[in-house]
C-alpha positions in Angstrom: 0.0 0.0 0.0 1.2 3.5 -0.9 0.1 6.9 0.4 -1.7 7.6 -3.1 -3.8 4.3 -2.7 -5.2 5.3 0.7 -9.1 6.0 0.6 -12.1 5.7 2.6 -14.3 2.6 2.6 -17.0 2.6 0.0 -20.3 4.3 1.4 -18.4 5.8 4.4 -19.3 9.2 3.6 -22.0 10.9 1.6 -21.8 13.9 -0.5 -23.6 16.8 1.0 -27.0 17.9 -0.9 -26.6 21.2 -2.8 -30.0 22.8 -2.2 -31.5 25.2 -4.7 -29.5 24.3 -7.7 -32.2 23.6 -10.3 -35.4 21.4 -10.7 -33.2 18.5 -11.8 -31.6 18.2 -8.6 -34.9 17.4 -6.8 -34.0 20.1 -4.2 -34.4 23.2 -6.6 -37.0 26.0 -6.4 -38.0 26.3 -2.8 -34.8 24.2 -1.6 -36.8 21.7 0.7 -38.3 24.6 2.7 -42.0 24.1 1.5 -43.4 27.4 0.2 -43.4 31.1 0.9 -44.0 32.7 4.2 -41.7 33.7 7.0 -40.2 30.2 7.6 -39.1 30.0 3.9 -36.7 32.9 4.6 -33.4 32.7 6.2 -32.7 33.8 9.9 -36.0 32.8 11.4 -36.6 31.9 15.1 -40.3 31.5 15.7 -40.2 29.1 18.5 -43.1 29.9 20.9 -44.5 32.7 18.6 -48.2 32.7 18.3 -48.8 35.2 15.7 -48.7 38.3 17.9 -51.3 36.5 20.3 -50.0 36.5 24.1 -47.9 33.3 24.0 -49.0 30.4 26.4 -45.8 30.9 28.4 -46.7 34.4 29.3 -50.5 33.7 29.7 -50.0 31.0 32.5 -48.9 32.2 35.8 -45.4 31.2 37.4 -45.7 28.6 40.0 -43.4 26.8 42.4 -39.9 27.2 43.8 -36.6 25.5 43.4 -34.8 25.3 46.7 -31.0 25.5 45.7 -30.0 24.5 49.2 -32.0 21.3 49.4 -30.0 18.1 50.0 -30.1 15.6 47.2 -29.8 12.0 48.4 -29.2 8.9 46.6 -31.9 6.3 47.4 -30.8 2.6 48.1 -33.3 -0.3 48.8 -32.5 -3.0 51.4 -33.1 -5.5 48.6 -30.3 -4.0 46.6 -28.0 -4.1 49.6 -28.8 -7.8 50.2 -28.3 -8.7 46.6 -24.8 -6.9 46.8 -24.1 -9.0 50.1 -25.1 -12.3 48.3 -22.9 -11.4 45.4 -20.1 -11.0 47.9 -19.6 -7.4 46.8 -20.5 -6.1 50.3 -19.1 -7.5 53.6 -22.0 -7.7 56.0 -19.5 -7.8 59.1 -18.0 -4.4 58.0 -19.6 -1.1 58.6 -21.7 -0.2 55.3 -21.4 3.5 54.3 -21.5 5.7 51.2 -17.9 4.7 50.2 -18.6 1.0 50.6 -21.7 1.1 48.5 -19.8 3.1 45.8 -16.9 0.5 45.8 -19.4 -2.3 45.6 -21.1 -0.7 42.5 -24.5 -0.3 44.3 -24.4 3.5 43.9 -22.5 5.6 41.1 -22.0 8.7 43.2 -23.0 9.5 46.8 -24.2 13.1 46.1 -25.3 14.7 49.4 -25.5 11.3 51.2 -27.4 8.0 50.9 -30.9 7.3 52.1 -32.0 3.7 52.8 -35.6 2.7 51.6 -37.5 -0.5 52.9 -37.9 -2.2 49.4 -37.0 -5.8 49.4 -36.0 -8.2 52.1 -32.7 -7.9 54.3 -31.5 -11.2 55.8 -28.0 -10.3 56.8 -27.1 -8.8 60.0 -25.5 -5.3 59.0 -24.2 -2.2 60.5 -25.3 0.9 58.3 -24.0 4.4 58.3 -25.9 6.5 56.0 -27.4 9.9 55.9 -31.0 8.8 56.3 -33.5 5.9 56.2 -37.1 5.5 56.2 -38.9 4.2 59.4 -39.9 0.9 57.8 -36.2 0.5 56.6 -35.0 1.1 60.3 -37.4 -1.5 61.5 -36.4 -4.1 59.0 -32.7 -3.6 59.7 -33.3 -3.9 63.5 -35.5 -7.0 62.9 -32.6 -8.6 61.0 -30.4 -8.0 64.0 -28.6 -5.3 62.7 -27.9 -1.5 63.5 -28.1 1.8 61.7 -26.5 5.1 62.3 -28.0 8.2 60.8 -25.5 10.8 59.8 -27.9 13.6 58.9 -29.8 13.5 62.2 -26.4 13.6 64.0 -25.3 16.6 62.1 -28.6 18.5 62.7 -28.5 17.7 66.5 -24.9 19.1 66.4 -26.1 22.5 65.0 
C-alpha cells in the first residue's frame, strides 16, 4: 500500500446535498423549505411565537419554587443491599457506608448522602452508616439484628 492508494471505505461518507440548484436536482426552487412565508426565509426563529397573540408561556402564571440549598440523596433499597451482600460485593460484618456502596457498585455517586428505603428483604445482620433511612427500613434492619447510624440526624443535632 502506498500513500496515493489510501482512501475511505465505500459508502463511508455521503456527498452533501446542494440545495436550490435547479429542478433536476430534486432540491431546487424552494430548496426543501416548503412554500413562501416567514419560515421560507433565512434567519427565522419563531419558537413559541403565536402570531402576535399573547404566548401560552406568558398567559400562564409562574408557580413553584426550587430550593437551591436542598440536599439531594441517593436512594438505595434494602433488597439492593442484600443482593450486593449475596454477590459477595459487600461485607456484612464491616460497616456499610456511602464509600462501601460506591466501591461495591451499588451507587454511582453519593451526592449529599445515601438514604435507605425498605423495598425488598434484608436477611443479613448489617451495620449501616448513612445520611437517612425510612422508618420501615430502620425497623427491617433492626428486625434482622443489624443497626443503623444516621449521619444527617447527628449533623442536625450538632447545629
